[in-house]
C-alpha positions in Angstrom: -11.2 -10.6 -21.1 -11.9 -7.3 -19.5 -11.8 -3.9 -21.3 -8.3 -2.5 -21.2 -9.0 0.9 -22.8 -10.1 3.9 -20.7 -13.3 5.6 -21.7 -13.9 9.2 -20.7 -17.6 10.2 -20.9 -17.8 13.0 -18.3 -18.3 16.7 -19.2 -16.9 18.3 -16.1 -15.3 21.8 -16.5 -11.5 21.7 -16.8 -9.5 21.3 -13.6 -7.5 24.5 -14.2 -4.7 25.9 -12.1 -4.6 28.3 -9.1 -4.6 28.2 -5.3 -7.0 25.3 -5.2 -4.4 23.0 -6.8 -1.8 24.1 -4.2 -4.3 23.5 -1.4 -5.0 20.0 -2.8 -1.2 19.3 -2.8 -0.9 20.4 0.9 -3.9 18.2 2.0 -2.4 15.2 0.2 1.0 15.8 1.8 -0.4 15.9 5.3 -2.5 12.7 4.8 0.5 10.8 3.3 2.4 11.1 6.6 0.3 8.1 7.3 2.1 6.4 4.5 5.5 7.6 5.8 4.6 6.0 9.2 3.5 2.8 7.4 6.8 2.6 5.6 9.1 3.4 8.6 7.3 1.0 10.9 7.5 -1.9 8.4 11.0 -1.1 7.3 12.7 -0.4 10.6 12.6 -4.0 11.7 15.0 -4.8 8.9 18.0 -3.4 10.8 16.6 -3.5 14.3 15.9 -7.3 14.3 19.5 -8.5 14.8 20.4 -6.4 17.8 16.9 -7.0 19.2 17.4 -10.8 18.8 20.7 -10.6 20.7 19.3 -8.5 23.5 15.9 -10.3 23.9 17.2 -13.8 23.1 15.0 -14.4 20.1 14.9 -17.6 18.2 14.2 -18.0 14.5 10.5 -18.6 15.4 10.2 -15.7 17.8 12.0 -13.5 15.4 9.3 -14.3 12.9 6.6 -13.6 15.5 8.1 -10.1 16.3 8.0 -9.3 12.6 4.7 -10.8 11.7 2.8 -9.5 14.8 2.7 -6.1 13.2 1.4 -7.7 10.0 -1.4 -9.7 11.7 -2.3 -6.5 13.6 -2.3 -4.7 10.2 -4.8 -7.2 8.8 -7.2 -6.5 11.7 -6.5 -2.8 11.4 -7.4 -2.8 7.7 -10.8 -4.2 8.4 -11.5 -2.0 11.5 -10.1 1.1 9.8 -12.5 0.6 6.8 -15.6 0.2 9.0 -14.6 3.1 11.3 -13.9 5.4 8.4 -17.3 4.6 6.9 -19.0 5.6 10.2 -16.8 8.3 11.7 -15.4 9.8 8.5 -11.9 9.6 6.9 -10.4 12.5 8.7 -11.3 11.5 12.3 -10.2 8.0 11.7 -6.7 9.1 10.5 -6.4 11.3 13.6 -7.1 8.2 15.8 -4.5 6.3 13.8 -1.9 8.9 14.5 -2.4 8.5 18.2 -2.2 4.7 17.8 1.1 5.1 16.0 2.5 7.1 18.8 1.3 4.8 21.6 2.6 1.7 19.8 6.0 3.3 19.3 6.3 4.2 23.0 5.4 0.6 24.0 8.0 -0.9 21.7 10.7 1.5 22.8 10.1 0.7 26.5 9.5 -3.0 26.0 11.6 -5.1 28.5 10.6 -8.5 27.2 9.6 -10.4 24.0 5.9 -10.3 25.1 5.8 -6.6 25.5 7.5 -5.9 22.2 4.8 -8.1 20.5 2.1 -6.0 22.1 3.7 -2.8 20.8 4.1 -4.3 17.4 0.4 -5.3 17.3 -0.6 -1.7 18.2 1.6 -0.4 15.4 0.1 -3.0 13.1 -3.4 -1.8 13.9 -2.3 1.7 12.9 -0.4 0.6 9.8 -3.4 -1.5 8.6 -5.9 1.3 9.2 -3.6 3.8 7.4 -3.2 1.5 4.5 -7.0 1.4 4.1 -8.1 4.9 4.9 -5.4 7.1 3.5 -5.7 5.8 -0.1 -9.5 6.1 0.1 -9.2 9.7 1.5 -6.8 10.7 -1.3 -8.9 9.1 -4.0 -12.0 10.9 -2.8 -10.2 14.3 -2.7 -8.6 13.9 -6.1 -10.0 15.0 -9.5 -10.1 12.1 -11.9 -7.5 13.7 -14.2 -4.7 13.4 -11.6 -6.2 10.8 -9.3 -3.6 8.1 -10.1 -0.6 10.4 -9.4 -2.2 12.0 -6.3 -3.2 8.7 -4.8 0.1 7.2 -5.7 1.9 9.7 -3.5 0.9 7.6 -0.5 2.8 4.6 -1.8 5.8 6.9 -2.6 5.7 8.1 1.0 5.7 4.5 2.1 8.9 3.7 0.3 10.4 7.0 1.5 9.5 5.8 5.0 11.2 2.5 4.4 14.3 4.2 2.9 14.4 6.5 5.9 14.3 3.4 8.2 17.2 1.8 6.3 19.3 5.0 6.5 18.5 5.6 10.2 19.3 1.9 10.9 22.6 2.2 9.0 23.6 5.5 10.7 22.7 4.3 14.2 24.3 0.9 13.6 27.5 2.5 12.4 27.7 5.0 15.3 26.6 2.7 18.1 27.3 -0.7 16.6 25.3 -3.5 18.3 25.3 -1.9 21.7 22.7 -2.5 24.3 19.4 -0.8 23.3 20.4 0.4 19.9 17.3 -1.0 18.4 15.2 1.1 20.7 16.7 4.2 19.3 15.8 3.0 15.8 12.2 2.4 16.7 11.9 5.7 18.7 12.3 7.9 15.5 8.8 6.8 14.4 7.3 9.1 17.1 8.2 12.2 15.1 6.0 11.7 12.0 3.2 10.4 14.2 3.1 13.8 15.9 3.2 15.5 12.5 0.3 13.5 11.2 -1.8 14.2 14.3 -1.2 18.0 14.2 -1.6 18.2 10.4 -4.9 16.3 10.3 -6.5 18.7 12.8 -6.4 21.3 10.0 -7.5 19.0 7.1 -11.2 18.9 6.0 -13.3 15.8 5.7 -13.6 13.9 2.4 -16.3 15.6 0.2 -17.6 12.3 -1.1 -18.1 11.0 2.5 -19.9 14.2 3.4 -22.1 13.9 0.4 -22.9 10.3 1.2 -24.3 11.5 4.5 -26.4 14.2 2.9 -24.2 17.0 4.0 -24.0 18.6 0.6 -23.3 22.2 1.8 -20.2 20.9 3.7 -19.1 18.8 0.7 -19.4 21.8 -1.6 -17.3 23.9 0.9 -14.6 21.3 0.8 -14.6 21.0 -2.9 -14.5 24.8 -3.1 -11.1 24.6 -1.4 -9.6 22.2 -3.9 -11.4 22.9 -7.2 -12.4 26.0 -9.2 -16.0 27.2 -8.3 -17.5 25.9 -11.5 -15.8 22.6 -11.2 -16.8 22.2 -7.5 -20.5 22.7 -8.3 -20.4 20.4 -11.3 -18.5 17.7 -9.4 -20.9 17.8 -6.5 -23.8 17.5 -8.9 -22.2 14.4 -10.4 -21.7 12.9 -6.9 -25.2 13.6 -5.7 -26.7 12.2 -8.9 -24.9 8.9 -8.3 -25.9 9.0 -4.6 -29.6 9.7 -5.3 -29.7 7.0 -8.0 -28.4 4.4 -5.6 -30.7 5.6 -2.8 -33.7 4.8 -5.0 -32.7 1.2 -5.1 -31.7 0.7 -1.5 -30.8 2.7 1.6 -28.6 -0.1 2.9 -24.9 0.4 3.4 -21.8 -1.8 3.9 -22.3 -5.5 4.1 -26.0 -5.5 3.1 -25.1 -3.6 -0.1 -22.2 -5.8 -0.8 -23.9 -9.1 -0.4 -27.0 -7.9 -2.3 -25.1 -7.4 -5.6 -23.0 -10.2 -7.3 -21.0 -7.6 -9.2 -19.9 -6.0 -5.9 -18.9 -9.4 -4.6 -16.9 -10.0 -7.7 -15.0 -6.6 -7.5 -14.2 -7.3 -3.8 -12.8 -10.7 -4.7 -10.8 -9.1 -7.5 -9.5 -6.5 -5.0 -8.5 -9.2 -2.6 -6.7 -11.0 -5.4 -4.8 -7.9 -6.3 -3.7 -7.4 -2.7 -2.6 -11.0 -2.2 -0.8 -11.1 -5.5 1.2 -8.0 -4.6 2.4 -9.6 -1.3 3.3 -12.9 -2.8 5.9 -11.3 -5.0 7.9 -11.3 -1.7 8.6 -7.6 -1.8 8.0 -7.0 1.9 10.1 -10.0 2.8 13.0 -8.1 1.1 12.0 -5.0 3.0 11.8 -6.8 6.4 14.6 -9.4 6.0 16.8 -7.7 3.4 19.8 -7.8 5.7 19.2 -11.5 6.3 19.0 -12.2 2.5 22.1 -10.2 1.8 24.0 -12.0 4.7 22.8 -15.3 3.2 24.2 -14.3 -0.2 27.7 -13.7 1.3 27.9 -10.2 2.7 29.3 -9.6 6.2 26.6 -8.5 8.6 27.8 -4.9 8.9 28.2 -4.6 5.1 24.7 -6.1 4.6 23.2 -3.3 6.8 24.8 -0.7 4.6 24.2 -2.5 1.3 20.5 -2.8 2.3 20.1 0.9 1.6 20.4 0.3 -2.2 17.0 -1.4 -2.5 15.5 1.5 -0.5 17.0 4.1 -2.8 15.8 2.3 -6.0 12.3 1.9 -4.4 12.0 5.7 -4.1 13.4 6.3 -7.6 10.9 3.7 -9.0 8.1 5.4 -7.1 8.9 8.8 -8.6 8.9 7.2 -12.1 5.6 5.4 -11.4 3.8 8.6 -10.4 5.1 10.3 -13.5 3.6 7.5 -15.6 0.4 7.0 -13.7 -1.7 9.2 -16.0 0.1 8.0 -19.1 -0.1 4.2 -19.0 -3.2 2.1 -18.3 -3.4 0.5 -14.9 -3.7 -3.0 -16.3 -0.7 -2.5 -18.7 1.3 -1.3 -15.7 0.4 -4.3 -13.6 1.1 -6.8 -16.4 4.5 -5.2 -17.0 5.3 -5.3 -13.3 4.5 -9.0 -12.7 6.4 -9.9 -15.9 9.5 -8.2 -14.7 9.4 -9.2 -11.1 8.9 -12.9 -12.0 11.9 -12.8 -14.3 14.0 -11.3 -11.5 12.8 -14.1 -9.1 14.0 -16.8 -11.5 17.3 -15.0 -12.2 18.0 -14.7 -8.4 17.3 -18.4 -8.0 19.6 -19.2 -11.0 22.4 -17.0 -9.7 22.3 -18.6 -6.3 22.7 -22.0 -8.0 25.4 -21.1 -10.5 27.4 -18.9 -8.0 28.1 -21.1 -5.0 28.7 -19.8 -1.5 32.3 -18.4 -1.3 32.3 -17.1 -4.9 33.3 -13.4 -4.6 30.8 -12.4 -7.3 27.8 -14.1 -5.6 26.8 -11.3 -3.1 27.2 -8.5 -5.7 25.2 -10.3 -8.4 22.4 -11.2 -6.0 22.4 -7.6 -4.6 22.1 -6.3 -8.2 19.2 -8.6 -9.0 17.5 -7.8 -5.7 17.8 -4.1 -6.6 16.4 -4.8 -10.1 13.5 -6.7 -8.5 12.7 -3.9 -6.1 13.0 -1.3 -8.9 10.6 -3.3 -11.1 8.2 -3.7 -8.2 8.1 0.0 -7.3 8.0 1.3 -10.8 5.2 -0.9 -12.0 3.4 -2.7 -9.2 3.3 -1.1 -5.7 1.9 2.3 -6.6 -0.4 0.9 -9.3 -1.8 -1.7 -6.8 -2.8 0.9 -4.2 -4.2 3.2 -6.8 -6.4 0.5 -8.4 -7.6 -0.6 -4.9 -8.6 3.0 -4.1 -10.5 3.4 -7.4 -12.5 0.2 -8.0 -15.0 0.2 -5.1 -18.3 2.1 -5.1 -18.8 4.9 -2.5 -21.3 2.8 -0.4 -18.7 0.1 0.2 -15.5 1.9 -0.7 -13.9 1.8 2.8 -15.4 -1.7 3.5 -14.2 -3.1 0.1 -10.8 -1.5 0.6 -10.7 -3.0 4.1 -11.5 -6.5 2.9 -8.9 -6.3 0.1 -6.2 -4.9 2.4 -7.1 -7.4 5.2 -6.3 -10.2 2.7 -3.2 -8.3 1.6 -1.9 -8.0 5.2 -2.9 -11.6 6.1 -0.7 -12.9 3.2 2.0 -10.5 4.2 1.8 -11.7 7.8 2.1 -15.4 7.1 4.9 -14.7 4.7 6.7 -12.5 7.3 6.2 -15.2 9.9 7.6 -18.1 7.9 10.1 -16.3 5.7 13.1 -16.9 8.0 12.2 -20.6 8.3 11.8 -20.9 4.5 15.2 -19.3 3.9 16.8 -21.5 6.5 15.2 -24.7 5.0 15.5 -24.0 1.2 18.1 -21.2 1.0 17.8 -18.3 -1.5 17.4 -20.8 -4.4 14.2 -22.5 -3.3 12.7 -19.3 -1.9 13.0 -17.2 -5.1 12.1 -20.0 -7.4 8.9 -20.3 -5.3 8.2 -16.6 -5.7 8.7 -17.0 -9.5 6.1 -19.7 -9.8 3.6 -17.7 -7.7 4.4 -14.7 -10.0 3.3 -16.6 -13.1 -0.1 -17.4 -11.4 -0.5 -13.8 -10.4 0.2 -12.6 -13.9 -2.5 -14.8 -15.3 -5.0 -13.5 -12.7 -4.3 -9.9 -13.4 -4.6 -10.5 -17.2 -7.9 -12.2 -16.8 -9.8 -10.4 -14.1 -8.6 -6.8 -13.3 -10.7 -4.0 -15.0 -9.3 -0.7 -16.2 -10.1 2.5 -14.2 -7.8 5.1 -15.6 -9.4 8.2 -17.2 -12.8 7.7 -15.5 -14.3 9.5 -12.6 -15.0 7.5 -9.5 -18.7 7.8 -10.3 -18.2 6.3 -13.8 -16.2 3.5 -12.4 -18.9 3.0 -9.8 -21.6 2.8 -12.4 -19.6 0.2 -14.4 -18.9 -1.9 -11.3 -22.4 -2.0 -9.8 -24.0 -3.0 -13.2 -21.2 -5.4 -14.2 -20.5 -3.3 -17.3 -16.9 -2.9 -16.4 -16.5 -6.7 -16.7 -18.5 -7.3 -19.8 -16.9 -7.1 -23.3 -17.3 -8.9 -26.6 -14.5 -10.7 -28.4 -13.3 -7.5 -30.2 -12.7 -5.9 -26.7 -15.6 -3.5 -26.8 -18.3 -3.2 -24.2 -21.5 -5.1 -24.8 -23.6 -3.2 -22.3 -23.7 0.0 -20.3 -23.1 3.6 -21.5 
């Protein structure tokens, strides 16, 4: 069993209040437009898919291909984004991603055929995957440890805000224009606006201080820290960062894959990160976000009513995200994850039971299933989604942070892609009953994995987490739950 209690051993000056805190909030807001784009691009397909299917003549299989092409692209983008961010820096990589978001949107909106829409969705996927890797890393490296969880968690909140925005835009456009020719193109076109905002905003955002320090650019790192910390805290924090960097440099000057493969504890933490990512996707949350209208139609809603009812999961996702951020510095990461998997698994089984006990045609069936879907999404957003991304942004050492994050998110998006590809076929073959009972069984396995392998990172600086991970101390406890080695 891993240690579940946070240990604070640093002696950094207090964070304090003042203009530096406001500046930090502004930088985080700009960067999280990447999360907003992530959310809108993954959520917009929920309402755009049916009119797109009618106009482009999609089958069940090609419908899955259109949805999953973004997800497979995201898996590749996660790996590329991590590698590029390690070499080019976090800021320049996010600027490139903003351009990719815009280009992908234009291709999708202008797509005349199935093949072109797939190309556009792949481009959007590359941007989504890159943003899902680089933005959380950038936020974690900017944030002081006292509020790292809540600051990093803002990206996931922006993701669900983006998904809610997509659901609302879909419902408004669908209500105004119905299923007229090209309505789905208007739904997709809205994505261009936040892409432009991200590009313009990132031109004025500084580079990550930890990335600068890792390149020996200490003066620049101090200048950035001076914008978002008090002068005393900036100097002390840079000293902490450089001590960790210099200690690692004494052992090896390698970076990336060589560092990873040369340390069994780093291999283990990357495997743990990959497991966290895959487990999150196998809850089926994104299947609800992509195919929510399909699920609600299957439960008994009319197609137009399902489009509007689909806003409810989006609203509860944002509410859950706000609650999650408020609790991120109050509840341990592991406790949050265990609660989340427990609740979502219960919801899966209840949805399966409801679909059996309330047969098709029962007037209560669609409303009960809608309630349970909303409960599932609320549980997911309150306890799992934000915590998952925060943990992934914290547990990897600086030398492999973007690489480790890229590998974990690659696995996350690969699981997401295969689930997105086959979800319509699974629902068609097994109905809601078999689909959600299957999610419930997977949830039990995920719960056991989280309980056994995931370490605690709340209340520690990134340098403290790094020291524990690279030595294996973070994994090593005696039967009483206390560390047997390390500091």
